[in-house]
N, CA, C and O atoms as CSV, one atom per row, in Angstrom:
chain,resi,resn,atom,element,x,y,z
A,1,MET,N,N,18.147,25.885,71.655
A,1,MET,CA,C,19.088,25.752,70.571
A,1,MET,C,C,19.159,24.288,70.154
A,1,MET,O,O,19.203,23.386,70.990
A,2,LYS,N,N,19.170,24.079,68.852
A,2,LYS,CA,C,19.239,22.710,68.348
A,2,LYS,C,C,20.646,22.147,68.548
A,2,LYS,O,O,21.622,22.892,68.642
A,3,THR,N,N,20.726,20.830,68.611
A,3,THR,CA,C,22.040,20.204,68.724
A,3,THR,C,C,22.738,20.171,67.372
A,3,THR,O,O,23.967,20.151,67.310
A,4,GLU,N,N,21.961,20.164,66.281
A,4,GLU,CA,C,22.525,20.168,64.926
A,4,GLU,C,C,21.707,21.083,64.028
A,4,GLU,O,O,20.497,21.223,64.208
A,5,TYR,N,N,22.370,21.704,63.064
A,5,TYR,CA,C,21.712,22.545,62.077
A,5,TYR,C,C,22.057,22.032,60.686
A,5,TYR,O,O,23.171,21.562,60.456
A,6,ASN,N,N,21.108,22.119,59.759
A,6,ASN,CA,C,21.307,21.658,58.399
A,6,ASN,C,C,21.615,22.860,57.501
A,6,ASN,O,O,20.749,23.700,57.259
A,7,PHE,N,N,22.840,22.931,57.016
A,7,PHE,CA,C,23.257,24.010,56.122
A,7,PHE,C,C,23.408,23.529,54.678
A,7,PHE,O,O,24.075,24.185,53.878
A,8,SER,N,N,22.807,22.407,54.340
A,8,SER,CA,C,22.983,21.839,53.005
A,8,SER,C,C,22.417,22.747,51.910
A,8,SER,O,O,22.890,22.689,50.775
A,9,LYS,N,N,21.428,23.576,52.212
A,9,LYS,CA,C,20.838,24.479,51.216
A,9,LYS,C,C,21.322,25.924,51.405
A,9,LYS,O,O,20.771,26.851,50.812
A,10,ALA,N,N,22.333,26.102,52.217
A,10,ALA,CA,C,22.851,27.448,52.478
A,10,ALA,C,C,23.624,27.965,51.276
A,10,ALA,O,O,24.156,27.191,50.481
A,11,GLU,N,N,23.677,29.285,51.155
A,11,GLU,CA,C,24.396,29.924,50.058
A,11,GLU,C,C,25.533,30.753,50.642
A,11,GLU,O,O,25.293,31.733,51.347
A,12,ARG,N,N,26.763,30.361,50.351
A,12,ARG,CA,C,27.941,31.058,50.875
A,12,ARG,C,C,28.021,32.469,50.303
A,12,ARG,O,O,27.903,32.672,49.094
A,13,GLY,N,N,28.227,33.450,51.201
A,13,GLY,CA,C,28.415,34.833,50.768
A,13,GLY,C,C,27.146,35.542,50.335
A,13,GLY,O,O,27.223,36.581,49.680
A,14,LYS,N,N,25.995,35.019,50.676
A,14,LYS,CA,C,24.720,35.594,50.230
A,14,LYS,C,C,24.576,37.061,50.642
A,14,LYS,O,O,24.051,37.868,49.875
A,15,PHE,N,N,25.028,37.406,51.821
A,15,PHE,CA,C,24.865,38.762,52.326
A,15,PHE,C,C,26.165,39.566,52.306
A,15,PHE,O,O,26.216,40.667,52.854
A,16,TYR,N,N,27.203,39.034,51.687
A,16,TYR,CA,C,28.497,39.707,51.629
A,16,TYR,C,C,28.469,40.825,50.595
A,16,TYR,O,O,28.021,40.627,49.466
A,17,ASP,N,N,28.946,41.986,50.986
A,17,ASP,CA,C,29.063,43.122,50.075
A,17,ASP,C,C,30.463,43.706,50.254
A,17,ASP,O,O,30.756,44.279,51.304
A,18,PRO,N,N,31.336,43.573,49.250
A,18,PRO,CA,C,32.716,44.040,49.405
A,18,PRO,C,C,32.832,45.550,49.557
A,18,PRO,O,O,33.871,46.042,49.998
A,19,LYS,N,N,31.786,46.301,49.200
A,19,LYS,CA,C,31.838,47.762,49.312
A,19,LYS,C,C,31.394,48.272,50.684
A,19,LYS,O,O,31.444,49.473,50.951
A,20,THR,N,N,30.969,47.374,51.532
A,20,THR,CA,C,30.498,47.771,52.852
A,20,THR,C,C,31.648,48.313,53.690
A,20,THR,O,O,32.732,47.731,53.731
A,21,VAL,N,N,31.398,49.426,54.352
A,21,VAL,CA,C,32.393,50.037,55.233
A,21,VAL,C,C,31.867,49.942,56.657
A,21,VAL,O,O,30.734,50.328,56.942
A,22,PHE,N,N,32.699,49.428,57.536
A,22,PHE,CA,C,32.307,49.302,58.940
A,22,PHE,C,C,32.894,50.464,59.719
A,22,PHE,O,O,34.108,50.665,59.724
A,23,ASN,N,N,32.038,51.228,60.376
A,23,ASN,CA,C,32.490,52.316,61.245
A,23,ASN,C,C,32.430,51.824,62.684
A,23,ASN,O,O,31.400,51.339,63.153
A,24,PHE,N,N,33.552,51.960,63.369
A,24,PHE,CA,C,33.607,51.515,64.751
A,24,PHE,C,C,32.805,52.459,65.637
A,24,PHE,O,O,32.965,53.677,65.550
A,25,PRO,N,N,31.946,51.909,66.487
A,25,PRO,CA,C,31.241,52.778,67.432
A,25,PRO,C,C,32.213,53.233,68.519
A,25,PRO,O,O,33.097,52.480,68.927
A,26,ILE,N,N,32.048,54.429,68.968
A,26,ILE,CA,C,32.892,54.969,70.031
A,26,ILE,C,C,31.992,55.223,71.232
A,26,ILE,O,O,30.982,55.916,71.112
A,27,TYR,N,N,32.341,54.682,72.369
A,27,TYR,CA,C,31.556,54.858,73.575
A,27,TYR,C,C,32.315,55.772,74.528
A,27,TYR,O,O,33.433,55.468,74.945
A,28,LEU,N,N,31.697,56.882,74.860
A,28,LEU,CA,C,32.326,57.861,75.735
A,28,LEU,C,C,31.811,57.691,77.150
A,28,LEU,O,O,30.679,57.261,77.370
A,29,GLU,N,N,32.653,58.032,78.095
A,29,GLU,CA,C,32.200,58.024,79.481
A,29,GLU,C,C,31.262,59.210,79.673
A,29,GLU,O,O,31.302,60.181,78.918
A,30,LYS,N,N,30.426,59.114,80.686
A,30,LYS,CA,C,29.338,60.068,80.873
A,30,LYS,C,C,29.824,61.517,80.934
A,30,LYS,O,O,29.231,62.388,80.297
A,31,ASP,N,N,30.885,61.790,81.684
A,31,ASP,CA,C,31.347,63.174,81.823
A,31,ASP,C,C,31.878,63.732,80.504
A,31,ASP,O,O,31.662,64.902,80.186
A,32,VAL,N,N,32.571,62.896,79.743
A,32,VAL,CA,C,33.102,63.325,78.445
A,32,VAL,C,C,31.954,63.561,77.474
A,32,VAL,O,O,31.948,64.554,76.746
A,33,ASP,N,N,30.995,62.664,77.458
A,33,ASP,CA,C,29.833,62.786,76.588
A,33,ASP,C,C,29.063,64.080,76.872
A,33,ASP,O,O,28.696,64.807,75.950
A,34,GLU,N,N,28.829,64.353,78.138
A,34,GLU,CA,C,28.098,65.572,78.516
A,34,GLU,C,C,28.864,66.825,78.085
A,34,GLU,O,O,28.265,67.773,77.578
A,35,PHE,N,N,30.178,66.832,78.283
A,35,PHE,CA,C,30.999,67.977,77.905
A,35,PHE,C,C,30.935,68.218,76.397
A,35,PHE,O,O,30.736,69.348,75.951
A,36,ILE,N,N,31.106,67.145,75.613
A,36,ILE,CA,C,31.123,67.290,74.158
A,36,ILE,C,C,29.745,67.697,73.641
A,36,ILE,O,O,29.651,68.533,72.742
A,37,ARG,N,N,28.691,67.129,74.186
A,37,ARG,CA,C,27.336,67.511,73.752
A,37,ARG,C,C,27.069,68.987,74.031
A,37,ARG,O,O,26.516,69.695,73.189
A,38,LYS,N,N,27.460,69.441,75.205
A,38,LYS,CA,C,27.248,70.838,75.569
A,38,LYS,C,C,28.034,71.755,74.633
A,38,LYS,O,O,27.500,72.751,74.143
A,39,LEU,N,N,29.290,71.423,74.387
A,39,LEU,CA,C,30.133,72.234,73.519
A,39,LEU,C,C,29.613,72.236,72.076
A,39,LEU,O,O,29.607,73.276,71.416
A,40,ALA,N,N,29.182,71.084,71.599
A,40,ALA,CA,C,28.631,70.988,70.244
A,40,ALA,C,C,27.370,71.843,70.116
A,40,ALA,O,O,27.171,72.516,69.104
A,41,ASP,N,N,26.525,71.815,71.138
A,41,ASP,CA,C,25.315,72.655,71.123
A,41,ASP,C,C,25.671,74.132,71.091
A,41,ASP,O,O,25.068,74.905,70.346
A,42,GLU,N,N,26.651,74.526,71.900
A,42,GLU,CA,C,27.064,75.931,71.950
A,42,GLU,C,C,27.624,76.403,70.613
A,42,GLU,O,O,27.408,77.546,70.209
A,43,LYS,N,N,28.345,75.515,69.929
A,43,LYS,CA,C,28.967,75.879,68.655
A,43,LYS,C,C,28.037,75.638,67.473
A,43,LYS,O,O,28.353,76.026,66.348
A,44,GLY,N,N,26.896,75.002,67.714
A,44,GLY,CA,C,25.958,74.698,66.642
A,44,GLY,C,C,26.493,73.666,65.661
A,44,GLY,O,O,26.205,73.732,64.466
A,45,LYS,N,N,27.276,72.708,66.168
A,45,LYS,CA,C,27.875,71.669,65.331
A,45,LYS,C,C,27.368,70.303,65.763
A,45,LYS,O,O,26.866,70.119,66.872
A,46,ASP,N,N,27.515,69.350,64.847
A,46,ASP,CA,C,27.241,67.959,65.211
A,46,ASP,C,C,28.399,67.449,66.056
A,46,ASP,O,O,29.539,67.881,65.887
A,47,ILE,N,N,28.102,66.535,66.959
A,47,ILE,CA,C,29.129,65.960,67.823
A,47,ILE,C,C,30.219,65.299,66.983
A,47,ILE,O,O,31.406,65.435,67.279
A,48,GLU,N,N,29.808,64.581,65.930
A,48,GLU,CA,C,30.772,63.880,65.090
A,48,GLU,C,C,31.759,64.849,64.455
A,48,GLU,O,O,32.955,64.567,64.380
A,49,ASP,N,N,31.251,66.003,63.993
A,49,ASP,CA,C,32.126,67.000,63.367
A,49,ASP,C,C,33.123,67.558,64.374
A,49,ASP,O,O,34.304,67.722,64.067
A,50,LEU,N,N,32.643,67.846,65.566
A,50,LEU,CA,C,33.509,68.393,66.611
A,50,LEU,C,C,34.606,67.403,66.995
A,50,LEU,O,O,35.774,67.779,67.097
A,51,VAL,N,N,34.242,66.162,67.204
A,51,VAL,CA,C,35.214,65.137,67.594
A,51,VAL,C,C,36.211,64.903,66.466
A,51,VAL,O,O,37.406,64.758,66.723
A,52,ASN,N,N,35.740,64.864,65.217
A,52,ASN,CA,C,36.652,64.672,64.086
A,52,ASN,C,C,37.645,65.825,63.975
A,52,ASN,O,O,38.817,65.597,63.673
A,53,GLU,N,N,37.203,67.052,64.211
A,53,GLU,CA,C,38.115,68.202,64.200
A,53,GLU,C,C,39.197,68.037,65.258
A,53,GLU,O,O,40.377,68.252,64.982
A,54,TRP,N,N,38.801,67.657,66.461
A,54,TRP,CA,C,39.771,67.459,67.549
A,54,TRP,C,C,40.771,66.362,67.194
A,54,TRP,O,O,41.977,66.521,67.383
A,55,LEU,N,N,40.260,65.260,66.684
A,55,LEU,CA,C,41.141,64.133,66.359
A,55,LEU,C,C,42.094,64.490,65.221
A,55,LEU,O,O,43.268,64.122,65.261
A,56,ARG,N,N,41.602,65.203,64.209
A,56,ARG,CA,C,42.486,65.626,63.117
A,56,ARG,C,C,43.581,66.566,63.637
A,56,ARG,O,O,44.735,66.476,63.218
A,57,GLY,N,N,43.213,67.455,64.543
A,57,GLY,CA,C,44.202,68.349,65.157
A,57,GLY,C,C,45.268,67.557,65.893
A,57,GLY,O,O,46.455,67.862,65.780
A,58,ASN,N,N,44.865,66.559,66.633
A,58,ASN,CA,C,45.821,65.707,67.355
A,58,ASN,C,C,46.675,64.895,66.388
A,58,ASN,O,O,47.865,64.693,66.627
A,59,MET,N,N,46.066,64.427,65.287
A,59,MET,CA,C,46.834,63.686,64.280
A,59,MET,C,C,47.930,64.575,63.690
A,59,MET,O,O,49.071,64.141,63.531
A,60,GLN,N,N,47.578,65.814,63.367
A,60,GLN,CA,C,48.566,66.740,62.813
A,60,GLN,C,C,49.674,67.042,63.809
A,60,GLN,O,O,50.846,67.114,63.439
A,61,LEU,N,N,49.305,67.218,65.066
A,61,LEU,CA,C,50.299,67.470,66.109
A,61,LEU,C,C,51.268,66.288,66.234
A,61,LEU,O,O,52.484,66.476,66.280
A,62,ILE,N,N,50.735,65.110,66.288
A,62,ILE,CA,C,51.571,63.911,66.406
A,62,ILE,C,C,52.492,63.766,65.191
A,62,ILE,O,O,53.677,63.462,65.330
A,63,GLN,N,N,51.931,63.987,64.005
A,63,GLN,CA,C,52.740,63.862,62.788
A,63,GLN,C,C,53.836,64.925,62.736
A,63,GLN,O,O,54.914,64.668,62.200
A,64,SER,N,N,53.580,66.109,63.281
A,64,SER,CA,C,54.566,67.174,63.233
A,64,SER,C,C,55.756,66.932,64.166
A,64,SER,O,O,56.839,67.471,63.938
A,65,ILE,N,N,55.564,66.131,65.207
A,65,ILE,CA,C,56.671,65.887,66.140
A,65,ILE,C,C,57.362,64.547,65.892
A,65,ILE,O,O,58.310,64.201,66.597
A,66,GLN,N,N,56.904,63.805,64.916
A,66,GLN,CA,C,57.538,62.502,64.622
A,66,GLN,C,C,58.695,62.682,63.681
A,66,GLN,O,O,59.352,61.707,63.317
């Protein structure tokens, strides 16, 4: 690594895109991952769809008791 870098010709915001959406990665523990993959395969669904259904159900439950 250099001790100094020259940014005199740099362009601020060159790669910035205000429409970009960042999706947070979710890391599951091995047992949870295996369970969800197996269940998704049995139901013929994508893992993302299955997890989103569960989370939406929990969101509705939480909202109903608040």
